[in-house]
N, C-alpha and C positions, 0 to 999 in steps of 0.2 A: 915386509916392507916393499919388496920389489913388486909383489902382486898389487899392492895398493898404489904404487907409483904407476904401474901399467894401467890400472883402472882410471887414473886421472888423465892419461894421455888420450887424445882423440883417436877414435878408431878410423881406420881407412875407409870402412864401409859407411860411416856416418856422413851426412852432408855437412858442409861447412856452415859456420854460424853466420847470423845476420849482422851486418855492420851498419850502424846509423851514423851518418856524418852530417855536419852542417855545411850548407853551401857557401857560407861566408857572410851572407847578408842577413841571416837570422830568420828569413821568411820561408826558406825552402828546406826540404828534408831530402836526403839522399838515402835510399833504401838499397842495400847490397843484397843480392840474391845469389844463390848457388848457381852452379853451371847448368842445372836443369830448370832454373827459373822458379824454384819453390822456396818459400820462406822456411828458414831453419826452425827446428823444434828445441833448440838449446835454451835452457832456463836462464842462461846468462844474459840473454837479450832483455829479459824483464827485470833482471837484477842490476841493470845499468852497466854491465861489463861490455867491453868492445874487443872481443878476441880478433886476432888477425886472421884474415882469410888466406887459405893456402894458395889459392889461385886467384886470378883476376876474374871477378864476376861482373855482370851487367848492372847498370844503375838506371832508376826511373825517377824522373824529375816530377815530384808531386805539385809543386808550385802553388801551395795553399798555405794560408795562415789559420790560426784558431778562429779569427773573426769571420773569414770567408767560409770556413767549414760550418760554423754555427748559422750564418745567414742562409747558406744553401740548405742546411738541414731543416731550418724553419720553413723555407719555401716548399721543400719536399713534403713535410708533414702537413702543411696547410693545403697543398694541392694547387697552388697558384704562384706565379712568379712575383718576386719582390713583395712578399707577404709581410715581412717585418717592417713595422713603422715605429720609429723612435718615440719615446715617451712624450716629449714636448709636442710633436705633431699629432699624436693621438688625443691630446687634451683639447685640440682645436676641432676635432671631428665629433659631432654629437653622438653618433652611434658607438664610438669607442671611448667616450669620456669616462665611462665607469671603470676602465682599465688602469686609470691613474689614481684611483682612490686608495686610501690606506688599507681598507679591508681587502681589496683585491690584491694588493702587494703582499700582505701578510698571510694570505690564504695558502694552504698546502694541499688543496684539492684541484686537480686539473689533469689535462692530457700531456703528451710529450711536447707538443708545440707550446703549451702554456709555460712549462719550465724552461724551454730553450729561450723563450721571450724574456723570462726573468733574468737569465744569465746575460743576455745581450743588454738588458737595461742596466745591470750592474756594471758591465764594461763601459757602456755609454756614459755613465755618471762618474767614472774614475777620473778622467782628465780630458782636456780638449783634444789631445792627440788621439785618444781612443774614439772620441766623437767624430773627429775628422776621418779616421780610418774606416769607421762604419759607413759614413756617407760616401767616401771614395769607393769602397767595395761595392755598395749598392749601384752606384753609377757605372762602375766598370763591368759588373755582371749583367745588368739590364739597362743598357743605355737608351733604348727606344720604348721602354715599357710605358712611361707616362705620356709620351707623345702619342703612342698608339691608342691609349685609353682616351686621351683628349679627342683624337680623331673619331673614335667610335662614339663618344658622347655627342660630338657635333653632327655626325651622320644620323644618329638616332633623333636628335632634336629636329634636324631637317626633314626626316621622314614624318615625324609627328606633325610638324607644321603643314606639310603637304597634305597629310590625311585630314587635318582639321579644315584646311581650305576646301578640300574636296567635299567633306560633309556639309560645310556651309553652303557650297554651291548646290548640292543636291537638295538641301532643305529649302533653299531659296527658290529653286525650280518647283518644288512641290507646293510651296505656299503660293507662288504665282499661278500655278495651275488651279489651285483651289479658288483663288480670287477670280480667276477667269470663269470658272464654273458658276460661282456665286453671281458674278456680273451677268452672265448669260441668263440665269434663272430670274434675276431681277428685271432684265430687259423684257423677257417673255411675260413676266407677271405685269409689268407696266404696260405692255402692249395689250394684254387681255383687259386690264382695268380701263385703259383708254377706249377700247372697243365697247365695253359695257357702258361707259359713261356717254358715249356718242349715241348708243341705242336708246337709253333711257336717262335723260338728264335729271328729271325730277326725282328718280329713285335714290334714296340716301345710300351712300356707300359705307358699309361697316366691315372692313377687311380686318382679319386677325392673322397674326403671324403664327404659323403652325410650329410647334416644337419639334426639333429634329433630334433623332437618336442615332448614335454611332454603333453600327453592328460590329461585333468583335471578330466576325469572320471576314467580311468583305471591306470593312472600314469605310463604308459609304454612308455618310450622314443623310438620313431621310426621315420625313414624318411618317407615322404609322397610318396606313390607308386600308380600306376594306380589301383592295386588290393585292396589296403588298404589305401585310401587317408585320409589325415588329413586336417583340415580347421581352419580358424580363427573364433572366436565367434564375430559376427558383428551385428550391429543394422542399418537397412535400414530406412531412414527417408525421407519423402517428404519435399522439401525445395523450397521456392521462395525468399530466402534471397538475391540472386544476382539480382533479378528483382527489388529490392528496392534501388539500387544504383541510385544516382542523379548527375546531373552536378554540382550543388551547394547546399550544406547542410545548408547555412545560412538562407534560407527561410523555412526550414522544422520545423515549430513550430505549436503546437496545437492551432487552432483558438479559440479565446475567444471573438470575435466580428463579426458582419456581414461582415465588410470589409475584415478582415483577413480571414474569411471563404471563401469568393469568390476568393481571391488571392490564397489561399491554393489549391483550386480545380484546378486552372490552373497550379500550380507547379507539381501536381501529373502526368500530361501528359508528363513530361520530364524525367521519370524514364527509367532505362535500359530495363525493361520488356516491357514497351510501345513502346520504340524505336525499339527493336528487333521484336516486333509483326508487326510494320509498314514495316520493312525491309522484313520480310518473305512474307507479303502480296504483296508488290511491285514485288519482285522476282518471286513469283508464278504466277503473272498476266502476266509477260512479257517473261518468259523463260521456258525451258523444265523442267519437274518435276524431272527427274533424276539428272540434273545438279544442280537444287536448293537444293535437299536433300544432295548433297555432298559439298555444299558451305557454309552452316550455321550450327549452333547448336541451340537446342531448350530447353536447361536445365535451362534457366533463370527463368521460371515459371514452377512449377510442376516438378522440377528436383528431382534426387535421390542422397542423401548424404550417404556415407558408412563410418562408424566409428567403431573401434574395441577397446576392453579392453586389447587386447594383449594376450589372452589365446587361447590355441589350443584344439581341440577335434577330435577324430576319427569320420568320417562320420557315421560309423556303430554304435558307442557308442551314438552319438547324436540321431540317429534314434530310438534306444531302449529307450533313455531318454525321447524323445517326446511321444512315445507310452505309457510309464508309466504315464506321466503327463496327457495325454488325458483319461487314464483309471481310474484316481483317482475319487472317489465318492465326496469328499469334493471339493467345488468350489474354484478356485484360486482367491485371492483377487486382486492382482496387475497384473496378466498376464492372457492372453487368449490363451491356447495351441491350440485351434481350429484355431486361426489365425497365428500359428507358433511362438508365443511369448514364451519366457522362461527366466529364470534368470540364469546368468552364474554361474555354480557350484562353481567357485573359488572366485569371487569378488562380486557376487550377483547383478550385473548390468543387466539392461534389454537388451535383444537381441531378434532378430526374424529371423536370418538366419545364415548360415555357409558359409564362403568364402573359397572354396577349394584352397589348395596350390599345384600348378603344380610341378611335380617332376623334371623338367628340368631347374629349376631356377639356379642350380649350374653347368650347362653345360658350356663347353668351348666356348668363344665368337668366332664369325666368323671374321677372320682376313682379312685385305685388301691384295690384290695381287700386288698393285702398290701404289706409293706415288704421282703420277701425278693426279691432281684434275679431269681432264677429264676422265681418266680411272676409278677413283673411282665413278664418276657419272654414267658411263656405267655399272659398277658392280651393282650399286643400281637399274638401269633400268632392269637389268636381274633378280634381286631378286623380283622386283615388277611385272614383267611379268609372273613369275612362283613362286607364294608365297609358302613357305615351310609350308605344312600342319602339324599340330601336330601329332606325332606318336601315340597319345592316341587312343585306340580303341573306336569306336562309341558306343559300348554297355558295356564298362568297368565301374566299380563303380565310377571312377573319372569323366568320362564324364557325367554320370548320375547326379553326384553331381553338376557339372557345369551347366547342363541344369536346374536343380532345382533352383540353385542360380539365373540364368538369368530369370526364371519365377517369382521369388520373386522380382527381380528388376522391372519387368513390372507391378507388382501388388502393389508396394510400394506407388506410388502417389494415391491420392483419385480418380483422373481421370485416370483410368488404360490406359496405352499406348497400343493402338491397332495397332500392327505392321502388315502391309500387305505385300508390296513388299520387296525384299531383300535390296533395297536401303533405305527403311524406317527403316529396322533393323540396317543397317550401321549408319544411322543418330542417332538412339536411343543409340547405343553402344558408338559412339563418344561423344554424348551429356552427357552421364553418366561420361565419363572420363573428359570432359571439366568442368562439374559442380564440381566434386571433386577437380580438379586442381585449379579452381578459388576460391572455398571456402577455400582451403588451403592457398591461397594468402590472403584472407580476414582475416583468423585467425592470419596471420603474420602482420596485420595492413594495408594491401593494398599495400605494397611495400616490398622490400627485404632489407630495411635499418635495421641495427643491433639494433639501439636504438628503432625503431618502433616495432621490434619483441619482445623485452624485455617487453615493456609496453603495448602490444596489449591486453593481457588477464590477469585479476586478478586471474584466476584459478591457483592453485599451479601446478607445473610441475609434481608432483607425481600423481595427479588426472586427468591429461589431457589424452584424448584418444590417443592410439597408432596409428602410421601411418600404413595404410594397402594399400597404393596406388599401390605399385609394384605388389603384387599378384592380385589386382583388374585389373591392366592394362594387365596382362598376360591372365587372364580369358577372358577379353573383346577381346583381340587380337585373342584368339583361335576361338571365335565365329565370329569375323570379317573376318578371313581367310576362314572359312567354308561357310559363307553366301555371300561373295562378288561375284556378278554375273559376273563382268567384271574387269580385271586388271586396276589399275589406272596409267598405263604407259602414257596415253595421258595427264593426268593432270601433271605428273612429267616432261614430255618433254616440255609442255607449260611453266612450271616454269623455267627450265634450258635453253631452246632453243636448246638443242641437240636432234636431231631426228635420230634414228637408221634406217639404210637402210633395214635391214632384217625383219622389221615389216610390216604388211599389212597396206597400206596407208589408207584404208577405216576405219580401227579401230582407227587410230590416227587422222583422219580428224576432224578439229574444225568446229562445226556447228554454225550458227548464233543464234540458239535458246539456246546455252549454255551461262551460266553466264560469262561475261567478267572477265578476270583474275584480273583486277584492282578493281573489286567489290567483289571478294571472300575473305573469312576470312583466313589470313595466319595461325593462330593458329589452325583452323579446319583442314586445309591441313596438318599441322604438325602432328596432332593426327592421321589422316588417314594413313600417311606414317609410323608412329611409330607403330601403331597397326598391319599393314600388314607386315612390316619387322620383322625379328626375334628380340626378346627383347634383347638377348645376342649377340649384334653385336659390332664390333670394334668402339670405340668412334670416329674414323676418319669418319666413315659413318654418324654418328649423326651430327658431325660438318658440313659435306658437305650438309646435308639436311637443317640444320638450316641456313646456309649462303645463300643458294639458295632462301629460303623463306624470308629471311631478305631482299634480293634484291626486292622481290615483295612488302613487307611491306614498304620499303623505298620509292619506286615509288608511292605507294598509298598515303603516307604522303606528298610527294612533290606535287601530284595532288591536294590534299585538300588545301595545303598552297597556291598553285597557284590560286585557286578560291577565296582566301581571300585577295590576293594582289591587290593594286590599279592598274588601267589600265596602268598608266605611267610606273610603275616599271615592270610590266609583259611584256610590249612591249620592254622595254630596254633589259631585259634578252632574249627575243625572238630574237632581232636583234643581240645580242652577239652570240647566238647559230647559227643563219643563217650565220653570218660572219665566224664562225669556219667551217661550212660545206663548204662554198665556198672556203676557203683556203686549204681544204683537197683535193689535186689533185692526191694523190697516191692511186690507187684502192686497193693496197695490205694492206694498213693500215686502221684501223677502228677508229672511233671517240670514245674517252673516255667519259664516263659519271661517273665521280668520285667526283663531288661536287653537293651540293644542287642547286646552281644557274644554273649549266649546265642542270640538270634534269628538273628544272622548265622551262628553255628556250626551251628544247626539247618538253615538253608537250604543251607549249603555241604554238609552231610552228605547232604541229600536230593537236591540237584541237581548235585553234582560229576560223577557219571557221565554226565550228559546232554551235557556239553561246553558248557554255557551260559557258563562262566567262562573259556573259552579265548580268549586275546587275538586270535588270528588270525581268529576269526569275527566280530569287531567290524566293523561297517559304518561308518557316519558317526556319530561321537559329537558331542554338542552342546558348545557352548562352556562352559556352566556345569558339565557333567558331566566335570570334569577328574579324571584318575586320582589317587588318593591315594598318597603316597610310602610307602616301607618304614618310615619313622620316625613314622608317624601314631599319635597317642595316642587313648586312649579318649574323652577330652573332645572332640577334633575329630570323631570319629565320631558322638558324641552330638549335637553341634551341627549336623552335617549332616543327621541324621535329623529333628531339630526343624524345620529349615528346610523339609524336604520335607513336613512335616505342617502347616505354618502355614496354607497356603491353605485346607485343609479346615476348620481351626478358625476361621478368619475367617468363612467362609460360615456355619458352624453358629452362631457368635455373633450374626451379623446376623439369622439366622432367629429365634433366641431373643429378640433385642431387639424384633423386629416382632411376633411372635406374642404374647408375654407382656408387652410394654411395659416391659421391664427395661432400665435404663440400663447401657450398656457402661462398665466402669471406666476411669478415667484411666490411660493408659500413656504415660510420658514418655521411656522409653529403649527402643531396639529389643531389647536383651538381655532385657527383662522382658516382652515381648509374649507369648511362649509361656506363661510362668507365670501372667500375669493372665488370659489367655483360658482356660487350663485350670481356674482357680478359678471363672471366670464360668460355664463349662459344667458345673460340678459334678463334674469329674474329679479335682480336687485340693482339699485342705482349705484354707480361707481363712486359717487360723491360722498357716500356715507362713510364717516370716519370710524365708527364703532362696529361691533359685530352685528351681524344680521341674524334675526330669528327666523324660524321656518314659516310662520304664518304669512308675513307680507310677500313671500315669494310665490304665493298661489296666484293662479290666473283663471278664476272662474269666469265662464262665458254665459252662464245661465244661473238660475237660482240655486245656490250651493246646497241648501238644505234639501231641496227636492231631489237633486241628483244623488246626494249621499244617502238619502232614504231609499232610493231605488237600488243602489249598490248593497245596502244593508239588507234589503228585502230578499235579494238573491242568496245571501248567506243564511238568512232566517229559514228559507225554504230548504236549503241543503242540510242545515242543522237538524231539522225535523226528521230527515231521512237517515242521516249518519252523523250523529253527534260526536263520537270519538274521532272519526276521520276528519271532520271539519275543524275540530280543535287542534288536532295534530298538524294539519296543514297550516293553520294560522300561527301556531307556536314554533314552526320550523325555524331554525337558526338562519340568519342572513348576514351575520358579521363573522368573517373568517380571517384567520391568520395566514401569513405567507406559507406556501408549501415548503417543506424542508425535509432533509434526510434525518434519520434517527440519530439522536445524540449518542456518541460513543463514550465509554469510560476512559479515564485518563490512562490507566494501566492496562496493557494488553493481556496480562496474565489472567485477569478475571474472565475475559472472553474465552480464552483457551481452556480454562478449567471447566467452564460450564458447557461448552459445545463439543469438546473433545470426547469421543466415544458416546455422544448422545444419540439416542435412537431417532430415526426418521419417523414422522407421524404417518407416512404413507406405507412404507415397506417394513416398518418395525425392525430395522437393522441399523447398526452403526455404520454410516458411510465412510469410505476411505478418504474422500476429500469433502468434508462438510463445508458448506458455504452458506452464508447468511445474507438475505436480502436486506439492503440498507434502507429500503422504503417501508417495509412492513415488519421486518424481523423474522421472516419465515426461513427455516433451515431447509435446504434442498440437497439432494445427492447429485453433485455436479459431475458430469462426464461418466455417470454410471447407468447401466441399462436397467437397473432394478425397478425404477419408477417410470419407465418409458410408457407413454400412452399414445393412443391414436389422436390425431388432430386434423380437422378439416381446414386448417389455416394454410395460407399460401406461403410456404417457406422455400420454394425452389425444389431442388433435387431431394428425393427421399423425404418429402414432407409429410408422408402418411403417419410416421412415427417420430415423436420428438421426446427428448429427455426432459427431466423435471425442471432443469434450469431454464431452458427455452420456454417450456410451457408456463412456468411461473412468470417470466418476464412478459409474456403475452397477456396473462390475466391481471397482473398487478399494474403494469404501466404501458400497455399497448406495444410491447416488444422491446422496450428500453429499460434496463434495470442494472444497477451496480451491485455486485455481490462481493462480500468479504470472505476470501478463502481462509479458513481457520488454520490449516496446517502450513500454509505458505505465507501468510500475512500480506497477500497481494489482493488488489482490487481488480476483479474481472468484470468488464462491462459488456453486456449483451445488447446489441443495437440492431434490431431487425434480423437480417440474415447474417450479420457480421458479429464479431466479438474481438476484444483485444484486452491485453493486460495493462491496466492503467498505471500501476505502481503500488506503493504502500503508503498508508497514512500514519503508520506507526514507525517511529525511528528510535534509535538508541540515544544515549546521552551525548554522543558526538554528532548527532544529526544524520546518521547513515542507516540505510535499510539493512535488514537481516533476512534475506530471502530464504525461505524454507526453514527458518529458525536453525540454521547450521551453527551459528556462533553461540546461541543460547544466552544472549545478553538481555537485560530488561528493556522492554520497548514501551515508549510513551507516545501518546497521540500528538500529532502535529496539527494544530488548529488551522494553520495557514493552508496546508495541503488539503485538509478536509473541506474547508470553505471553498477552495478552488474546485474540488470535485463536485460539490453541491451547486456551485454557480454554473458549471458546464451542464449539469442536468437541468437546471431551471431555464437556461437560455438555449437549450438544444444545440450545444456547440461541440458535441463529441465528434461529429463528422469533420469539423473544420480544424480541430486541434490534434487529431491523431491520423497517422498515415499507415500504420502497421496493423491493418485489419486482417482478420482470418475469417474464412467462410465456415461457419460451424455446421451447417446443413442439419440442424436439429439435434446435434450429438453432444450438447452441453447440459 
C-alpha cells in the first residue's frame, strides 16, 4: 500500500502539470507552463483535471476565441487574407453561388478549407450573436483588406482606361497617315489625268482602278506590277486523288478473306487512272505524238494541286524572307527552307511557292464586233491564228517569278515532269489546269448540285482553302502562248467546220495520223482554247467555244450509245435516217441533226460497214456501259446521252464561274442539273419552265450532216486499221463516282484475324508491323528493311533506298497515303517527306481508343472519324490539320 501511495505522489524530478484557467471574460485562455517553459506531459491535463502547481509558473495570454481561430485557419489554408465569406454574401456572388446549394452543403468530399467553411457556416446560422461575432472578428483582423482591394481595382481600371486611350490614339494616327497617303496618290493620279487630258482632249479617257493587295510582310497595300509583283501564298501538292475514281464504289471494300481479296484485285483495274493509262497507250501506238499530246490530259496520276490560304506577299519580300530562313542556325522543325517550304507569316499554314498575280487581270475585256455566230467564230479563228502575247517583259521581275513558279510546278510531284518538246509543255500546262478543275469539282461532291456542295466537306467554311484558280489559269496561259509552236487553228476549224480561205491549206490539212475528233477529249480542247485566247474576253466568245465543243461531246455520246443499242433498234434508226436523206431533194437545204435518234441513225449509216457495231469484236466492256435492251425508249436514250455530256458541262460551268465571277445557279435535284447548266452556259433559254433536252442545245455553224460525216469518216479509217482498239476507245467509261477510301468492316476483329501473321507478297515473310493501305488494300512491311528498294525519286536525305511503305505511297497516290497499322490500330499517314500518326478509327463501346490493343476490348468502326479522315484526303488538308510531323527519310 505504501508503495502504491508513493507511486501516486509526484516525483520531484517530473515537471509540474499544466494549469488551464479562464481569464474571466470567457474569451481568453491562460496556459500555465513549468519553470522551463515546457508544456507538461501529465495525462491529467487531457482528463480535465487541474492539479496545483508547486511553484509559480509564467502565463501566456492567447487572446483568441474559437471563431477567430477558425477564421484565421481558413485564411491560412486558402492562402489569402479574409478568405471566408459568409453564406448570404456568397449567394450574391455568381462565381460562389454554387457553394450555397443543398448538394454542396451535404457533400462530404473536400479539402481542409472546405470543412472549416462548413463549421463557420454552422456557427453563423446559430443565432444573431454568432453572426455578429464573425463579422466583428473579420473586421478586427483585416480592417483595410476591402479598402485595399477597392483601391487596387480602381488603379487597374485607371490603367486599362489609359491603355485604351493610348491604343485609340495610335490607331487614329495610323488611319490618318493612311488617309494622307491615299490623298497624295489621288492627287498625283489626278494631276497625271489632267495633264493627259490637256495633251489630247479628243482621246476618250478609260481609267480603271487597280486592285491593291496587302503584303503580309511589309503591310504595304499596292497593286501588282511587272516591276514589283505580288503573289499568293500557295502550297503545291502532288496528287493522284482523281486516279482513284471508280465506276462503282459498292465493291470498294477492304478484303478480309481470300475470296474478297481476289475480287478486290480485279476491281482495282477499273479505276480512272488505269483507264486513262490504257487510253494514252493505245493513242500513242496508233497516232502521231503531236496529236496525242494535244488530245489528252495526264494529271490523273502524279498531278499537281495548287491551294492557297488567301494571303499575299511581294515577290521581293518573299525572297528576303526565304534567305533569312535558310540562314538561320537553328534547324526548322516543321519546314525545310532548302526545299522552298515556309510557314505563311499571317496564318502559319505550310506553303512552298508563290503564285504571281498578273497585273492585267483588271483590263478591259475584248468585245465582239458582231452578234452573228459565224462572224464570232471567225473572230475566234483570227485570235487563235495570232495569239496575243503578254506585254510582260521576258526579263522583268514578274516574268522571273512566273518562271520560278512553273519550275516549282514541274518539281512538285515525286516523279518530276521532264518536259521535252513544246507540245509536251502544252500537255503539262493543260494537265495542271485540268487537275485543279477536276479536284475543285471533287471538293463540291462530284457534281454542281447545291445540296451536294453543302454536305461535301465537314471542314468549316472559315478554314477551307481559298480559290486561286483564276490567277493560276492566267499564269498557265502566259506560258502556253509563249511555248505554243503552232497555232491551234486547225483543231478549231475541225470542231466548227468553218475553214477560212486565207489560210495555207497545208497548215490546216488533216492527216490520217492525227487522232480522230470523236476520240479527242472535249474538256482538253476547251482548256487549250481558253489558255490561248485572252482571259478577259467577252462572254459571247466563251459561249461560242463551249457550244462548238458541246457539239463534239454530244456526237461522241451518241456514238457510244449507238454501240450499246441492240442491232434491231440501230437498224431501225439507220433506215429512218436513210429515208430522210432520200427525201431531201433540194441541194440548197441541209439535213438537220437536232435529235439523239437522228444522230445515232447518221452514225450507224456511216459506220455500219466498218464492223464497229458487231458484238463479237467487243473486248472488255465497262460496268456502267451496259447494253440497252430491245425495248429501250427514246427517253432512256436521251437520258443516257445527257449523263455522258454532264462532266463536260460541269467543267465548262466552273470555268465560266471563275473567269467571269458568275454565280452557279442553285440545283436541288439531279434531274435538273443538265437543264440548269445548259441555261447557265448560254446554250438554252432561261425562260423555259420545263426540262431541256440535249438536241436544242447544239450550235451548228455549218451543215451538221456534212460535219458529222467528216468526223465519222475519221473513225471509219481508224477502224479499218485497228478495230479492237477503236471500239475499246469508244466504249471507255466516262461516268465516274467520287473517289473514296476503302470501306472498312464494322468489327476490327475480322481485320486482325485476316492480316495478322499474313505473308507479304514481296518478301514472303510475316511482317512485324503489318500495315494496310486504305486506298488499294495492299499490305506493306512498315518500318522494316526487308522490302527496301532503290528509288530515283527525290525524298531528301538518304533517298536512294526507301522502305516499302514510302515506295507504295509514291506509286499509289503520288506520295500521300493513309495506312492502317494492324497491330496498333493506328492510322499512319505518309505525306511526301513527312509522316504522322493520325489516330484510330476503331473505338471501344465507350468511344475510347485502345492503342496497341493493350486492353483487349472489342473495337468498332467510328463512321464519323473515318469520314473525317477521308475528307482530309479528298481536300488535301493533312498539312493544315496536323502539326506533329516527322521526317521519315524513306524509312517507313
